[in-house]
N, C-alpha and C positions, 0 to 999 in steps of 0.2 A: 549855334544853329543858324545865325544870320548868314554865315558863310555858305552853309549848305543850301539855304533857300535860294541863294543866287547862283549856286553851282548846278542845281537841278532845274530843268525846264519847268517854269511855273505855269503849267497849263491850267488856267482858271476856267472851270466849267460853269456854265450859266446856272444860276439858282432861280427857281420858280418864284413868282410873285405870290404873296399871300393875298387872298381875297379880303375885301374890306370887312371890318367887324360887323356882324349882324347878318351877313349873307349865309344862308343855311342850305341853299340848293346845292346838292352834291355835284351837279353838272357844272357849277361855276368854280369848283375847287380845282386849281391847277396842280398836277402832280409834281413833286419835287424831282429835280434832276441833278442835284448836287453830288459830285464825285470828288472825294478828297484826293489831292495829288500827292506825289511821292514825298516832297519836302514837308508837306503838312502831316503826312503819316509819321515821318520820323520825328517831327516836333511833338506830335501828340504822344507818341510812345515815350519820348524823353521826359515829357511833362508828367507822365504817369508813374515815373520812378519815385518811390516814397522817400520823403525826407522828414525830419522832425518837425512837427507842427504843420505838415503839408496836407495834401488831399487824402492821405491815408491809404492803407493797403486795399481796402475793399473797392472803392471806386476806381482807383488806378488799375487794379487787377481785372475788374469787370470790363473796363474799356479795352485793355489788352486782349482779352478773350473775344470781345466783340469784333475787334480788328482781325484776329487770327482765324475765327471760326465762322463768322457771318451769321451767327444765330441771333435771335431776337433778344431785346434788352431784358425783359422779365425772365426769360428762360435762363439767361446767364446769371442774373442777380439772385435767382432762387435756386442756383445749382446746389445739389445735395452731395454729400460725400458718398452716399450709397449708390449714386449714379456713375461714379468715376471708377475706372480701373486704370490707375496711372502706370502700372507695369505693362499693361497691354496697350496703353495709349488710347483709351476709348472713353466716351461719355455717352451714356444711353438714357434717352428721355422716353418716358411712357406717354401714352396718348393724352392723359389728363394734365400733362405739363406743356403741351404744345398748342399753338393757336388753332391749327386745323384738326386737332385731336388725333393726329396720326403719330405713332411712335417713330422715333428716329435714332440712329446711332451715328454719332459724330466722331470720326477718327481724329485724334489729337496729335498734332505735330510735336516734335521734340521741344520747340519753344513754348507751345501751348501747355504741354505737360508741366513745364517748369513754373508756370504761373500759380496753379493751386499748390504746388509743392512748396512755394515760397511764402504762402499765406499762413500766418499763425493759426493753429487749430484751436479756436476758443469755443466751438460749438459742435456737438456731436451730429447735428443734422445739416445745418447750412454751412456752406463754404464761406459765404458772405452774410453773416447774421446782422440783423438790425442792432444798432447801438442801444443798449438798455432793454432789449426785448429778445430774449433767446429763442422765442417761439416763432419769430418772423425773420424774413430776409431783408437785406439792404434795399432801401427805396429812396435814398436821398440824392436822386439824380440831379435835380436843379442846383442844389448847393455844391455838389461835387463838380459839375460841369462848369459852373461859374468860377470856382477855384482853379480848375484846369485851364480854362481860357485865359484867366489872368496870368497864370504862370507862363503859358506858352507865348502870349502876346508880349510879354516883357522880355522874352528870350530871342526876339528877332524875327519871328514868323507870325504874321497877323492872320488869325483864323477868322474868316468871314462867313457868317450865316451857315454854320454846320450843326448837324444834330447827331446824336448817337446812332440813329437809324441810317444815316448816310454811310456809315462804315459798312453796313450790310450791302448797300448798293455799290459801294466802291469795290468790295470783294468780287461781287458778281460781274461788274463791268470789266475789271481787270482779267477775270477768267475768260470773258468773251473776247477780249483783245488777244489773249493767248490761245484762242481757238479751242478752248475746252468745250466738249460736246454739250449742247444745251440741256440734255436730260441729266447729265452729271451735275451741272450747276443747279438744276431744279431739285435734285435729291439732296445736295448739300444744304440748300435753303429750306428744305422740307416743304416744298411747294407741290401741289398736284399739277403736273404738267397740263397745260391747256389743250395739248393735242392728244392727250391720253384717252383712248376709247374705253368704253365699258369692258370690252373683251380684253384689251391690253391690261386693264387694271386687275382683271381676274386671273389672267394667265402669266403675265410677266411679274413675278414676285421677287426678282433679283434686286438687291438693294444697293449695288454698286459701291460697296464698302472699300474694296481695293482701289477703285478709281478715285473715290473721294479722298482716300488717304494720300495718294500720289499728288493730287492737285493741291490739297491743303498743305502738304509738306513743301511743295514748290512755292506756294504763296508765303509760307513761313520763312523759307530761305531768302525770298525777296525782301521781306520785312527786316530780317537780320542784316542783310546787305545794306539796306537804307540806314539802319542804326549805326553800322560800322562806318559808313561813309560820312555820316553827320558828325560822328565823334572825331574822325580823323581831320575833317575840315575845320572843326572847332579848335582842335589842337594846333593846327597850322595858323589859324587866325589869332590865337592867343598871344 
């Protein structure tokens, strides 16, 4: 992975400063701007591959889906088998499962479909059940991320000041760079577009599933290419 990190332009995006502890005025909070670069994406994905005694299937698989779909952390961690149609490549969330209480359908790329397919089915409800509690979903984010960071940082790529939510911003930013239409990005993120008028909300009920699928598959292809390049460069460096 060290070879790959030097082979890809390491564009370090500025990270926002956190306000001092005790400051509670929302106006003083600086929004994060961290975007994970290509070398880091490949390193994170490789770090998510399960090994005996490692970070485990749940957290690694959750991170992969965050990277591939751009959905929110809890939405992915609480993924239910009943929401998935792996043959059709879809993941359907009802309004009570989303932050804005709006239902959404996320087309799954071929790589995204392979993630839940590879997860041992130990629970009839949750794809990623909590350890020791079959009625709840995975929530050990801090422990999982600490283990992932430790694994990646010892593999030649130092990940600085990144969060799981940064993967969502990274996906959206890369779509913008590729000139994906803003309203398609907003539908993928399940945002209510800021420019959407009341009339538009009433009359434009098109959900852009076809466009979302094309864009998410394009992104998946890019991630697969990064993984392949990292593997090949590591083999040459060995």
